[in-house]
C-alpha positions as MATLAB code, in Angstrom:
seq = 'MGVRVYRDVDPDTGRQRYATRTVHGSRRVVLQALEALVAEVDNAATHEGTLAELLERCSAASAEWEPSTQATVRWATTCHLVPHLGDLPVAKQTAVDIDDFYACLLRRGGPKGCGLEWTRSATPARRCPARGATVTDPHRLVALVLKR';
ca = [
     -17.471 -154.049   -8.352;
     -20.987 -153.146   -9.403;
     -24.164 -153.314   -7.357;
     -27.537 -153.642   -9.050;
     -31.038 -153.214   -7.622;
     -34.354 -153.922   -9.354;
     -36.426 -150.733   -9.769;
     -39.594 -151.510  -11.712;
     -40.998 -152.313  -15.132;
     -40.871 -149.645  -17.824;
     -44.512 -148.870  -18.700;
     -43.652 -148.133  -22.343;
     -41.453 -151.115  -23.187;
     -42.413 -153.662  -20.529;
     -38.741 -154.244  -19.751;
     -37.373 -154.481  -16.235;
     -35.360 -151.484  -15.043;
     -32.452 -151.574  -12.611;
     -30.397 -149.021  -10.696;
     -26.659 -149.710  -10.741;
     -23.609 -148.254   -9.037;
     -19.924 -149.018   -9.377;
     -18.236 -149.359   -6.000;
     -14.560 -149.728   -5.174;
     -13.464 -151.092   -1.827;
     -13.931 -153.901    0.616;
     -16.932 -156.164    0.998;
     -18.192 -153.907    3.783;
     -18.049 -150.834    1.512;
     -19.909 -152.716   -1.233;
     -22.633 -153.852    1.188;
     -23.038 -150.299    2.494;
     -23.355 -149.009   -1.071;
     -25.930 -151.721   -1.808;
     -27.985 -150.742    1.259;
     -27.827 -147.075    0.240;
     -28.933 -147.918   -3.305;
     -31.861 -150.005   -2.053;
     -32.965 -147.113    0.183;
     -32.626 -144.679   -2.739;
     -34.738 -146.874   -5.029;
     -37.376 -147.370   -2.307;
     -37.499 -143.624   -1.664;
     -37.853 -142.850   -5.373;
     -40.672 -145.373   -5.755;
     -42.683 -143.914   -2.887;
     -42.183 -140.353   -4.075;
     -43.149 -140.723   -7.706;
     -45.861 -138.417   -8.927;
     -46.931 -134.999   -7.766;
     -47.612 -133.720   -4.286;
     -51.314 -133.583   -5.205;
     -51.273 -137.341   -5.937;
     -49.536 -138.107   -2.637;
     -52.032 -135.936   -0.770;
     -54.886 -137.769   -2.486;
     -53.470 -141.124   -1.338;
     -53.087 -139.756    2.182;
     -56.705 -138.558    2.191;
     -57.887 -141.965    1.034;
     -56.081 -143.543    3.984;
     -57.610 -141.091    6.465;
     -60.928 -142.921    6.960;
     -59.998 -143.877   10.528;
     -59.042 -140.310   11.501;
     -61.279 -138.080   13.600;
     -63.746 -135.957   11.571;
     -62.017 -132.745   12.674;
     -58.664 -134.094   11.458;
     -60.197 -135.082    8.131;
     -61.640 -131.564    7.773;
     -58.247 -130.010    8.529;
     -56.548 -132.255    5.964;
     -59.168 -131.350    3.334;
     -58.789 -127.642    4.112;
     -54.976 -127.642    3.993;
     -54.995 -129.737    0.835;
     -57.610 -127.862   -1.199;
     -56.901 -124.326   -0.006;
     -53.128 -124.273    0.205;
     -51.095 -127.238   -0.920;
     -52.678 -128.450   -4.158;
     -53.156 -124.978   -5.689;
     -49.611 -123.937   -4.893;
     -47.350 -126.983   -4.774;
     -49.532 -129.785   -6.133;
     -48.427 -129.625   -9.769;
     -44.727 -130.159   -9.069;
     -43.339 -133.693   -9.173;
     -42.269 -134.619   -5.651;
     -38.844 -135.705   -6.864;
     -38.243 -132.192   -8.239;
     -39.541 -130.216   -5.276;
     -36.878 -128.594   -3.209;
     -36.792 -127.221    0.294;
     -36.627 -123.775   -1.305;
     -40.017 -124.316   -3.027;
     -41.640 -125.347    0.236;
     -39.909 -122.614    2.276;
     -41.038 -119.996   -0.268;
     -44.600 -121.236    0.119;
     -44.405 -120.987    3.929;
     -42.845 -117.528    3.709;
     -45.633 -116.446    1.399;
     -48.240 -117.688    3.878;
     -46.522 -115.811    6.684;
     -46.267 -112.618    4.617;
     -49.547 -112.629    2.759;
     -51.655 -115.588    3.891;
     -54.755 -114.665    5.801;
     -57.747 -116.417    7.280;
     -59.324 -117.145    3.900;
     -56.449 -119.172    2.498;
     -58.399 -120.399   -0.525;
     -58.055 -116.953   -2.057;
     -54.276 -117.036   -1.869;
     -52.794 -116.284   -5.266;
     -49.283 -117.625   -4.887;
     -46.966 -119.016   -7.528;
     -43.262 -119.621   -7.503;
     -42.717 -116.827  -10.027;
     -45.352 -114.241   -9.121;
     -45.698 -111.854   -6.218;
     -48.414 -113.029   -3.851;
     -51.548 -110.886   -3.742;
     -53.087 -111.153   -0.262;
     -53.930 -108.726    2.478;
     -52.933 -110.028    5.890;
     -50.257 -112.410    7.196;
     -51.147 -115.940    8.172;
     -50.605 -117.168   11.693;
     -50.686 -120.372   13.670;
     -52.546 -123.281   12.118;
     -52.744 -121.617    8.685;
     -49.026 -122.359    8.362;
     -48.474 -125.295   10.711;
     -51.299 -127.513    9.408;
     -50.052 -127.502    5.777;
     -46.501 -127.950    7.099;
     -47.429 -131.013    9.159;
     -49.364 -132.502    6.260;
     -46.429 -132.083    3.860;
     -44.112 -133.686    6.424;
     -46.528 -136.608    6.933;
     -46.984 -137.247    3.223;
     -43.285 -137.069    2.396;
     -42.382 -139.499    5.207;
     -44.697 -142.194    3.833;
];
């Protein structure tokens, strides 16, 4: 039996797009597969675009946050996350990409994080290791954005 879930409208053709799966088993198995497919489609829809775009949406929603929290979000976004992970589509980012970024901060970060020259393929060029909030603030922000 096949299960089919509406995804969205194709921006190029204007046609509706669906996600489908073929499932073999009882009614219960089919319903479980349907629930899993709905969750997968919902997750894909909320994680379209790049990390920079998701961070921008998060910043726009931060008007009710304390000024110090807004400043921390701006700092983590502009100094660390967007320059280093922002160009990757969220759907293609892996835990390895994010872990490599954290490891780089721990190895070569430093108090002036905006000067961090880190890429996934190059050796980082910084002086002193990062500690504390320099790593945990970007980590918490990534976790918050990806949960939304």
